C-alpha positions as CSV (number, residue, x, y, z in Angstrom):
1,M,3.4,11.3,-7.0
2,A,1.0,14.0,-6.5
3,E,-0.4,14.6,-3.0
4,G,-3.7,12.9,-2.5
5,T,-7.0,14.0,-1.1
6,A,-8.0,13.4,2.5
7,I,-10.8,10.9,2.7
8,P,-12.7,10.1,5.8
9,V,-12.8,6.4,6.7
10,S,-15.9,4.8,5.3
11,E,-17.9,1.7,6.0
12,E,-15.5,-0.2,3.7
13,T,-12.6,0.4,6.0
14,D,-13.6,0.9,9.6
15,L,-11.4,2.1,12.4
16,S,-11.0,-1.2,14.1
17,T,-10.0,-3.0,10.9
18,L,-7.5,-0.3,10.0
19,L,-5.9,-0.3,13.5
20,S,-5.8,-4.1,13.5
21,V,-3.9,-4.0,10.2
22,L,-1.5,-1.3,11.4
23,D,-0.9,-3.2,14.7
24,D,0.8,-6.0,12.7
25,E,4.6,-5.7,12.6
26,Y,4.8,-7.3,9.1
27,A,2.2,-5.0,7.7
28,R,4.0,-2.0,9.0
29,E,7.3,-3.3,7.6
30,I,5.7,-3.8,4.2
31,L,4.4,-0.2,4.3
32,T,7.8,1.1,5.3
33,H,9.6,-0.8,2.5
34,T,7.1,0.0,-0.2
35,S,7.0,3.6,0.6
36,V,10.5,3.9,-0.7
37,E,10.1,1.9,-3.9
38,P,7.7,-0.7,-5.4
39,M,8.6,-4.3,-4.4
40,S,7.6,-7.8,-5.3
41,A,6.3,-10.2,-2.7
42,S,9.5,-12.2,-2.8
43,T,11.6,-9.1,-2.2
44,L,9.3,-8.2,0.7
45,S,9.7,-11.7,2.0
46,E,13.5,-11.3,2.1
47,R,13.4,-7.7,3.5
48,C,10.8,-8.6,6.2
49,D,12.3,-12.0,7.0
50,A,8.9,-13.6,6.6
51,S,7.5,-16.4,4.5
52,L,5.7,-15.7,1.2
53,P,2.3,-16.8,2.6
54,T,2.8,-14.4,5.5
55,I,3.6,-11.6,3.1
56,Y,0.7,-12.4,0.8
57,R,-1.8,-12.4,3.8
58,R,-0.5,-9.0,4.9
59,L,-0.7,-7.6,1.4
60,D,-4.3,-8.8,1.0
61,R,-5.2,-7.0,4.2
62,L,-3.3,-3.9,3.3
63,E,-5.0,-3.9,-0.2
64,E,-8.5,-4.2,1.4
65,C,-7.8,-1.0,3.4
66,R,-6.3,0.7,0.3
67,L,-3.0,1.1,2.0
68,V,-1.0,-0.6,-0.8
69,T,-1.6,-0.9,-4.5
70,E,-0.6,-3.7,-6.8
71,E,0.7,-3.2,-10.4
72,T,2.0,-5.6,-12.9
73,E,5.6,-5.2,-14.2
74,L,7.2,-6.9,-17.2
75,A,10.5,-8.7,-16.7
76,S,13.3,-8.6,-19.3
77,D,12.4,-12.2,-20.2
78,G,8.9,-11.3,-21.1
79,N,7.3,-12.7,-17.9
80,H,5.3,-10.5,-15.7
81,Y,5.0,-10.1,-11.9
82,S,3.3,-8.0,-9.3
83,V,4.9,-5.2,-7.4
84,Y,3.4,-3.4,-4.5
85,S,3.6,0.3,-3.5
86,A,2.4,2.0,-0.3
87,N,-0.7,4.1,-1.0
88,L,-0.9,5.7,2.5
89,D,0.3,9.3,2.6
90,H,-1.1,10.6,5.9
91,L,-3.2,9.2,8.7
92,E,-4.9,11.4,11.4
93,L,-6.8,10.0,14.3
94,S,-8.7,12.5,16.5
95,L,-11.2,12.3,19.3
96,E,-14.0,14.8,18.9
97,E,-17.2,15.1,20.9
98,G,-17.0,11.5,22.2
99,S,-16.1,9.7,19.0
100,F,-13.0,8.9,17.1
101,E,-12.5,10.5,13.7
102,L,-10.0,8.9,11.3
103,E,-8.9,10.6,8.2
104,L,-6.6,9.0,5.6
105,T,-4.8,10.7,2.8
106,Y,-3.8,8.4,-0.1
107,R,-1.0,8.9,-2.5
108,E,-2.4,9.5,-6.0
109,E,-0.2,9.2,-9.1
110,D,-1.4,11.2,-12.0
111,V,-2.1,9.5,-15.3
112,A,1.0,10.9,-17.1
113,D,3.4,9.6,-14.4
114,K,1.7,6.2,-14.5
115,F,1.9,6.0,-18.3
116,T,5.6,7.0,-18.2
117,R,6.4,4.3,-15.7
118,M,4.5,1.7,-17.7
119,W,6.3,2.8,-20.9
120,E,9.7,2.6,-19.3
121,G,8.9,-0.8,-17.9
122,M,8.2,-2.1,-21.4
123,R,11.6,-1.1,-22.8
């Protein structure tokens, strides 16, 4: 993956929402596991020792903050399922002139890498 661009936190993801999401143990575990390789919700459920509803709730919150991305993969039997990947590359919190500044860097996959992964998944 190519290194992403630093993006200041906007109105769509405010500081308190982001810190609330990162304060959750399961959300942090999901990020840790999906930073290594994409994983399905059921795999995350096993790795995090959490119920599927718990995992899906955390994934929803992580997606709202753009901290994970969801992609569809094809199984060998022709069915499809979702896998999740960490999208967070770097987080910096600073205090400047009486206010907090939060800057996130997201992972960005270039189009060629994404196409190659999709093509290999269809074989």
